[in-house]
C-alpha positions in Angstrom: 128.8 147.8 100.0 126.8 145.6 97.6 127.8 141.9 97.5 126.8 139.6 94.7 125.7 136.1 95.7 127.1 133.6 93.1 126.1 130.1 92.2 128.5 127.9 94.2 130.8 125.4 92.4 129.5 121.9 93.2 131.9 119.7 91.3 133.8 119.5 88.0 131.0 117.5 86.4 128.3 120.1 87.2 128.0 123.2 85.1 124.4 124.2 85.8 122.1 124.2 88.8 118.4 124.9 89.3 117.0 127.2 92.0 114.3 125.1 93.8 113.1 127.5 96.4 113.9 130.9 97.9 113.7 131.2 101.7 114.3 135.0 101.7 112.7 138.0 99.9 113.9 141.4 98.8 114.2 143.6 101.8 114.8 140.8 104.3 117.8 141.2 106.6 120.2 138.2 106.7 123.2 137.1 108.7 126.3 135.6 107.2 125.7 131.9 106.5 121.9 132.2 106.6 120.3 129.8 104.1 119.0 132.0 101.2 117.8 129.4 98.8 117.8 125.7 97.9 119.4 124.5 94.7 119.6 121.2 92.9 121.7 119.4 90.3 120.5 116.2 88.7 121.8 114.2 91.7 121.8 116.4 94.8 119.9 119.1 96.7 122.0 121.7 98.5 121.7 125.0 100.5 122.9 128.4 99.1 124.1 130.5 102.0 124.7 134.2 102.4 128.4 135.2 102.2 127.8 138.4 104.4 125.3 140.0 106.8 123.1 142.7 105.3 119.8 143.3 103.5 118.7 141.6 100.3 118.5 144.2 97.6 117.8 142.0 94.6 116.9 138.5 93.7 118.1 137.8 90.2 116.9 134.2 89.5 113.4 132.8 89.8 112.4 129.5 91.4 112.6 126.7 88.9 115.2 128.6 86.7 118.3 126.8 85.6 121.5 128.9 85.5 125.2 128.3 84.8 127.8 128.3 87.6 129.1 131.7 88.8 125.8 133.4 87.9 124.7 136.2 90.2 121.5 135.0 91.9 121.1 137.8 94.4 122.6 141.1 95.7 123.1 141.9 99.4 123.8 145.4 100.7 126.2 144.8 103.6 125.7 148.3 105.0 122.6 146.9 106.7 124.5 144.5 108.9 122.9 145.2 112.2 119.6 143.6 113.4 117.1 145.4 115.5 117.1 143.9 119.0 113.9 142.4 120.1 112.2 143.1 123.4 111.4 139.5 124.0 114.4 137.7 125.6 115.6 134.8 123.6 117.3 131.8 125.1 119.3 129.3 123.0 117.9 125.9 123.1 120.4 123.1 123.0 119.1 119.9 121.3 120.7 116.6 121.9 121.0 114.5 118.7 119.7 111.0 119.3 120.8 109.6 115.9 121.8 110.6 112.4 120.2 108.4 109.8 121.7 108.8 106.3 119.3 108.7 103.4 120.6 105.9 101.1 119.5 103.1 98.9 115.8 102.6 98.2 114.9 105.4 100.6 117.0 107.8 98.6 115.5 106.6 95.3 112.0 107.1 96.7 112.9 110.6 97.9 114.2 111.5 94.5 111.3 109.9 92.7 108.8 111.8 94.8 110.6 115.1 94.2 110.7 114.3 90.4 106.9 113.7 90.5 106.2 117.0 92.3 108.5 118.9 90.0 107.2 117.4 86.8 103.4 117.4 87.3 100.6 119.7 88.4 98.9 117.6 91.2 95.2 118.0 91.7 93.2 115.7 94.0 89.5 114.8 93.8 87.6 112.7 96.4 84.4 110.7 96.3 82.5 108.7 98.9 81.3 105.2 98.1 78.8 103.4 100.3 80.3 99.9 100.6 78.0 98.6 103.3 76.9 95.6 101.3 80.4 94.9 99.9 81.9 95.1 103.4 79.3 92.7 104.7 80.0 90.2 101.9 83.8 90.5 102.5 83.5 89.9 106.2 81.4 86.8 105.5 84.0 85.7 102.9 81.1 85.4 100.5 83.4 85.8 97.5 86.2 83.6 98.8 87.3 80.2 97.6 89.0 77.7 100.0 90.9 79.8 102.6 91.1 83.0 100.7 90.3 86.3 102.4 89.7 88.8 99.7 90.3 92.4 100.8 88.8 95.7 99.8 92.1 96.4 97.9 91.6 93.4 95.7 88.1 94.5 94.8 89.3 98.1 94.2 92.1 96.9 91.9 89.6 95.0 89.9 87.2 97.9 89.9 89.9 100.2 88.6 90.8 97.8 85.9 87.2 97.6 84.7 87.0 101.4 84.7 90.2 102.3 83.0 89.2 101.2 79.5 86.5 103.9 79.6 89.1 106.5 80.6 92.2 105.4 78.7 94.0 108.8 79.3 94.5 107.8 82.9 96.3 104.5 81.9 99.1 106.5 80.4 102.6 107.8 80.7 103.7 111.4 80.2 106.2 111.6 77.3 108.2 114.8 76.5 105.7 116.1 73.9 103.1 113.3 74.0 100.9 111.2 76.1 101.5 107.5 75.7 98.4 105.5 76.3 98.7 101.7 76.9 96.3 98.8 76.1 97.8 96.8 79.0 96.3 97.5 82.4 99.1 96.8 84.9 98.3 98.1 88.3 100.8 98.8 91.0 99.9 98.8 94.7 101.8 100.1 97.7 103.5 97.9 100.2 104.8 99.6 103.3 107.9 97.8 104.7 109.9 98.7 107.8 112.4 100.8 105.8 110.6 101.8 102.6 107.6 102.0 100.3 107.5 99.6 97.4 105.1 99.4 94.5 104.8 95.8 93.1 102.8 95.5 89.8 100.0 93.1 88.9 100.0 92.6 85.2 96.9 92.5 82.9 94.5 93.0 85.8 91.5 93.5 83.5 91.9 89.9 82.3 92.0 88.3 85.8 89.4 87.3 88.3 89.4 88.9 91.8 90.6 85.6 93.2 93.7 85.6 91.0 94.3 89.3 91.9 94.1 88.3 95.6 96.6 85.5 95.2 99.1 87.6 93.2 98.8 90.6 95.5 99.4 88.4 98.6 102.4 86.7 96.9 103.9 90.1 95.8 103.3 91.6 99.3 105.2 88.7 100.9 108.1 89.1 98.5 108.2 92.8 99.2 108.4 92.3 102.9 111.2 89.6 102.6 113.1 91.6 100.0 112.8 89.0 97.2 111.0 91.0 94.5 112.5 90.8 91.0 112.8 93.7 88.6 109.9 92.3 86.7 107.7 92.4 89.9 108.1 96.2 90.2 108.2 97.3 86.5 105.7 97.8 83.7 103.1 99.6 85.8 100.6 101.8 83.9 98.5 102.9 86.9 98.9 102.8 90.7 96.9 102.6 93.9 98.0 103.9 97.3 96.3 101.8 100.0 95.7 103.3 103.5 92.5 101.2 104.1 94.0 99.6 107.2 94.9 102.9 108.8 92.7 105.5 110.5 93.3 107.9 107.7 90.2 108.4 105.5 91.5 111.2 103.3 94.9 112.1 101.9 96.6 113.4 98.8 98.3 110.5 97.0 101.4 111.4 95.0 101.5 110.4 91.3 104.0 107.6 90.4 105.7 109.7 87.7 105.7 109.3 84.7 102.3 107.9 85.1 99.6 110.6 85.0 97.3 109.6 87.8 97.1 107.6 91.0 94.2 106.3 93.1 94.1 106.5 96.8 91.9 104.6 99.3 91.4 105.5 102.9 90.0 103.6 105.9 86.3 102.6 106.1 84.3 105.0 108.1 80.9 104.7 109.9 78.6 107.5 108.7 75.0 108.3 109.3 73.0 108.4 106.0 69.3 108.6 105.1 68.3 105.5 103.1 64.7 105.4 101.9 63.7 108.0 104.5 65.3 106.0 107.3 68.4 107.0 109.2 71.1 104.3 109.0 74.8 103.9 109.9 76.6 103.0 106.7 80.1 101.9 105.8 81.7 104.6 103.7 84.9 104.4 101.8 86.7 107.6 100.7 88.4 107.2 97.3 90.8 109.8 96.0 92.4 110.4 92.6 95.4 112.7 92.1 96.1 113.6 88.5 98.3 115.8 86.4 95.9 118.6 85.4 98.1 119.6 82.5 97.0 116.4 80.8 93.8 115.3 82.6 90.7 117.5 83.2 88.8 117.4 86.5 85.6 116.3 84.9 87.4 113.4 83.2 88.9 112.3 86.5 85.6 112.6 88.3 83.9 110.4 85.7 86.5 107.7 86.5 85.8 108.0 90.3 82.0 107.8 89.7 82.4 104.6 87.7 84.5 103.0 90.4 81.9 104.1 93.0 79.0 102.5 91.0 80.9 99.2 90.8 81.7 99.1 94.5 78.1 99.9 95.5 76.9 97.0 93.4 79.5 94.3 94.3 77.7 91.4 92.5 78.7 93.1 89.3 82.4 92.9 90.1 82.3 89.1 90.1 79.8 88.7 87.3 82.3 90.7 85.1 85.1 88.2 85.7 
């Protein structure tokens, strides 16, 4: 007997759903209540389960396709309701739940925002290595600091990005429905990891500010983020973002675009690497810099040009401060 799997009714307000992902394929045998697919409305993600045991004869809806309620999304032949026993003995493992933590508030918004970014963009990541031996030495000696300031690599990178974006304006943009909206303002958001969430405060008009000013504003915004006192203005208006893992042991990762922005910069931890400099073997301080971009809107060669410009600025740190 063939059984149609229908789109479940979620609520009175929902008349359509989107199939996010299929977990089964045609020919797979399933048990009653096995999860066949994952669906979504504009507000929730939910599992679609098999109404019977049997074999999947047909999958009628593709991943990413939006369909009305009561649509047949798959067909199961319930004649094939027996599973071939395996020779390997199987024991049920009982797991003790330590805690159930509901996803709510800011964490839920971040989860939904990340999913929106993944759904709406074609992420591609490029990476480049910058030799920051001289810059690192100068920062450790507080060579660029005034009073008790301790300028960090993030402050310098924020400034380097701001100096580079005017040459690559498509990266300082938002993705509209049928257009790319490029901004004159360079407002750079940076990640702050708190105990419960990830927040992206925004430093406004970075290209017009000295590194010292960037340092002071970054420190103040970071403190506000950690104490939960950020205002709407502090986290809005960003045109480009930077994910900072420079204090971790992670030197390479794939940063996720802060949609609807079209690109995001990522910085890893500083690594000691052996290099040949003027025919001599030396241990150098190397920083890995990543850019993730929406390849529907930005080409790889364009993004690599941006990375190379940042690299050249970081490798000649005197220029960063002479440009202020």
